[in-house]
C-alpha positions in Angstrom: -60.5 -63.9 -21.6 -61.2 -67.0 -23.3 -60.6 -70.8 -23.3 -57.0 -71.5 -24.1 -55.8 -72.8 -27.4 -52.8 -74.7 -26.4 -50.4 -75.9 -29.3 -48.9 -79.2 -29.4 -45.1 -79.7 -30.3 -43.6 -82.5 -32.1 -40.1 -83.0 -33.2 -39.8 -84.2 -36.8 -36.1 -85.5 -36.3 -34.5 -87.4 -33.8 -32.3 -84.2 -33.1 -34.6 -83.1 -30.3 -33.6 -79.2 -29.9 -34.9 -75.8 -29.3 -33.3 -72.4 -28.7 -32.9 -70.7 -25.3 -31.2 -67.5 -24.6 -30.8 -66.6 -20.8 -30.9 -63.2 -20.0 -29.5 -62.6 -16.5 -31.0 -59.8 -14.5 -28.3 -57.5 -13.0 -28.3 -56.5 -9.2 -29.1 -52.9 -9.3 -28.4 -50.2 -6.8 -31.9 -49.0 -6.2 -35.2 -50.5 -6.1 -36.6 -48.7 -9.1 -33.6 -49.8 -11.2 -34.1 -53.4 -9.7 -37.7 -53.4 -11.0 -36.9 -51.8 -14.3 -34.3 -54.5 -15.1 -37.1 -57.0 -15.7 -38.6 -55.1 -18.5 -38.0 -57.0 -21.9 -37.3 -60.2 -20.0 -39.0 -63.6 -20.7 -39.9 -65.2 -17.3 -42.1 -68.0 -16.0 -45.1 -67.0 -13.6 -46.0 -70.2 -11.8 -49.6 -70.6 -11.0 -50.8 -67.2 -12.2 -51.6 -67.8 -16.0 -55.2 -67.8 -15.5 -55.7 -64.6 -13.7 -55.9 -61.1 -15.1 -54.9 -59.3 -11.9 -52.8 -60.6 -9.4 -52.1 -58.6 -6.0 -50.0 -60.0 -3.4 -48.1 -58.8 -0.2 -44.5 -59.5 0.5 -45.3 -62.2 3.0 -47.6 -63.9 0.5 -45.2 -64.3 -2.4 -44.6 -67.9 -1.9 -48.3 -68.8 -1.5 -49.6 -67.8 -4.8 -53.0 -69.4 -5.7 -53.8 -70.5 -9.5 -53.8 -73.5 -11.7 -51.5 -72.9 -14.3 -47.8 -72.0 -15.1 -47.3 -69.8 -18.1 -44.3 -67.8 -19.8 -44.8 -64.1 -19.7 -42.8 -61.2 -21.5 -42.5 -58.2 -19.0 -43.7 -55.3 -20.9 -43.8 -52.6 -18.2 -42.4 -52.3 -14.6 -42.9 -49.7 -12.2 -41.9 -48.9 -8.5 -43.8 -46.4 -6.9 -44.6 -45.6 -3.1 -43.1 -49.1 -2.1 -45.6 -51.1 -4.6 -44.3 -52.7 -7.7 -46.6 -53.1 -10.6 -45.9 -55.2 -13.8 -47.6 -55.5 -16.9 -46.9 -59.0 -18.5 -47.8 -60.5 -21.9 -48.8 -64.1 -21.6 -46.6 -65.6 -24.4 -47.0 -69.6 -23.9 -47.8 -72.5 -21.6 -44.8 -74.5 -19.9 -44.1 -78.0 -19.3 -41.1 -79.9 -17.6 -39.9 -83.3 -18.6 -41.7 -86.2 -17.0 -43.9 -84.0 -15.1 -47.8 -83.2 -15.7 -48.3 -80.4 -18.2 -49.6 -77.3 -16.7 -53.1 -76.4 -18.4 -54.7 -73.2 -18.1 -58.4 -73.4 -18.5 -59.0 -69.7 -18.9 -56.4 -67.9 -21.1 -55.4 -64.4 -20.2 -53.5 -62.3 -23.0 -52.3 -59.9 -20.5 -51.5 -60.2 -16.9 -51.2 -57.1 -14.1 -49.1 -58.1 -11.3 -48.9 -55.8 -8.3 -46.5 -56.7 -5.3 -46.8 -54.5 -2.0 -45.7 -54.6 1.6 -42.1 -53.3 0.8 -40.5 -50.9 3.4 -39.6 -47.1 2.6 -36.0 -48.2 2.8 -36.2 -51.5 1.1 -32.9 -52.7 -0.4 -32.5 -53.4 -4.1 -31.4 -57.1 -3.4 -34.6 -57.6 -1.1 -36.8 -56.4 -4.0 -35.1 -58.7 -6.6 -35.4 -61.6 -4.1 -39.2 -60.9 -3.8 -40.0 -60.5 -7.2 -37.9 -63.7 -8.2 -40.3 -65.7 -6.0 -43.1 -64.7 -8.4 -41.3 -64.3 -11.8 -38.6 -67.0 -12.4 -36.0 -67.3 -15.1 -36.0 -71.0 -16.7 -33.1 -72.0 -14.5 -35.1 -71.1 -11.3 -38.2 -72.4 -12.3 -36.7 -75.9 -13.2 -35.0 -75.8 -9.8 -38.5 -75.1 -8.2 -39.7 -78.3 -9.9 -36.6 -80.5 -8.6 -34.8 -80.3 -12.0 -31.2 -79.1 -11.8 -29.7 -77.1 -14.8 -26.6 -74.8 -14.3 -25.0 -74.7 -17.5 -23.8 -71.0 -18.3 -25.0 -69.5 -21.5 -22.6 -70.0 -24.4 -22.1 -67.9 -27.5 -24.1 -70.0 -29.9 -21.2 -70.2 -32.5 -20.8 -73.8 -32.3 -20.6 -76.2 -35.2 -23.2 -78.9 -35.0 -21.7 -82.5 -34.8 -22.7 -85.4 -37.0 -22.4 -89.2 -36.7 -20.3 -91.1 -36.7 -19.4 -91.8 -33.7 -23.2 -92.1 -32.6 -24.9 -89.2 -30.9 -27.2 -89.3 -28.0 -29.5 -86.5 -28.8 -30.7 -83.9 -26.5 -33.6 -84.2 -24.1 -36.0 -81.5 -23.5 -36.0 -80.4 -19.9 -38.4 -77.2 -20.2 -40.5 -76.6 -23.1 -42.8 -73.6 -23.8 -45.5 -73.7 -26.2 -46.4 -70.5 -27.9 -49.6 -68.6 -27.5 -52.5 -69.0 -29.9 -53.6 -65.6 -31.4 -57.1 -64.1 -31.3 -56.6 -63.5 -35.2 -55.8 -67.3 -35.5 -58.8 -68.1 -33.3 -61.1 -66.1 -35.5 -59.9 -67.7 -38.5 -60.3 -71.1 -37.0 -56.6 -71.8 -38.2 -54.8 -74.8 -37.1 -51.4 -76.3 -38.3 -47.7 -76.3 -37.5 -44.7 -73.9 -37.6 -41.7 -75.4 -38.6 -38.3 -74.1 -37.5 -34.5 -75.1 -37.9 -32.2 -74.7 -35.1 -29.0 -75.8 -33.2 -28.9 -77.1 -29.7 -25.7 -75.9 -28.3 -23.6 -77.4 -25.5 -25.0 -74.9 -23.3 -28.4 -76.8 -23.3 -30.1 -73.8 -25.3 -31.3 -73.3 -28.9 -29.3 -71.1 -31.1 -29.7 -69.8 -34.6 -33.4 -70.5 -35.0 -34.8 -70.1 -38.4 -38.3 -70.2 -39.6 -38.7 -72.7 -42.3 -42.6 -72.7 -42.7 -45.1 -70.7 -41.0 -48.8 -70.1 -40.5 -49.3 -66.4 -40.5 -52.0 -64.6 -38.1 -49.1 -63.9 -35.5 -48.3 -67.5 -34.7 -45.0 -67.5 -36.4 -44.0 -64.6 -34.3 -45.4 -66.3 -31.0 -43.6 -69.5 -31.8 -40.2 -67.8 -32.4 -40.7 -65.7 -29.2 -40.7 -68.5 -26.6 -37.8 -70.4 -27.8 -35.3 -68.4 -25.7 -37.0 -70.1 -22.6 -36.3 -73.7 -23.7 -33.9 -75.6 -21.7 -32.1 -79.0 -22.8 -29.9 -81.8 -21.5 -27.4 -81.2 -24.2 -26.3 -84.0 -26.8 -23.5 -86.4 -26.2 -21.0 -87.8 -28.5 -18.4 -90.2 -26.9 -19.5 -88.8 -23.6 -18.7 -85.4 -24.6 -21.4 -82.6 -25.0 -21.8 -81.3 -28.5 -23.9 -79.1 -30.6 -26.6 -80.7 -32.9 -29.1 -79.3 -35.6 -32.7 -80.1 -35.7 -35.8 -79.3 -37.4 -39.0 -78.8 -34.7 -42.7 -78.5 -35.4 -44.8 -76.5 -33.1 -48.3 -77.5 -33.5 -51.2 -74.8 -33.3 -54.7 -76.2 -32.8 -58.1 -75.0 -31.6 -59.4 -76.7 -28.3 
């Protein structure tokens, strides 16, 4: 537990861009398979980023208490005796375009999430619908904030466009700032991780390459969050195009 160290992100070219891979969750046939399908997924946890342990019953899922929204990686998931237990790695803070940024006053590196109140014959789709009230995909999170995004994920093999004609560059809809590490905190390290990437016509970042790192685990944390970003794609003559960009993610001690 500690005071969060939230990185700042600055785009060093007008080509605003960042990667986003959308990992869809399959509709499993049994509750334990449904729960297991979340393992390895990057998700958004609304309101729960400042809590180490969260316990909710099914009727309470829409009434989560807390002050900050965070991105998490689902490390473990278990369904036993009609109770779901998730172990979540806190991988970064999130912000939505033109909306106040969520700030965690207390930073939890790991979060344990327990959901209960399910019936002995609970259907898999009911389990998935319940979990997704608490753990949301980037698209679902944007929808909860009143931002529409429904572009299917592409293959990420597009060739970046270049002017002329002029390009209207992407707008960031959902941004995720990577988590500061305890090693960097001990070293009182601050600086920027620089990456080069392509924003595709699917509004996601592809082919993200580390150009300049900081070490102390910050490079890995920066790269880890890019799959969750969402963009309004670039336009060239009113047609969506892919563009290449350099992005700096700044880490600093607060």
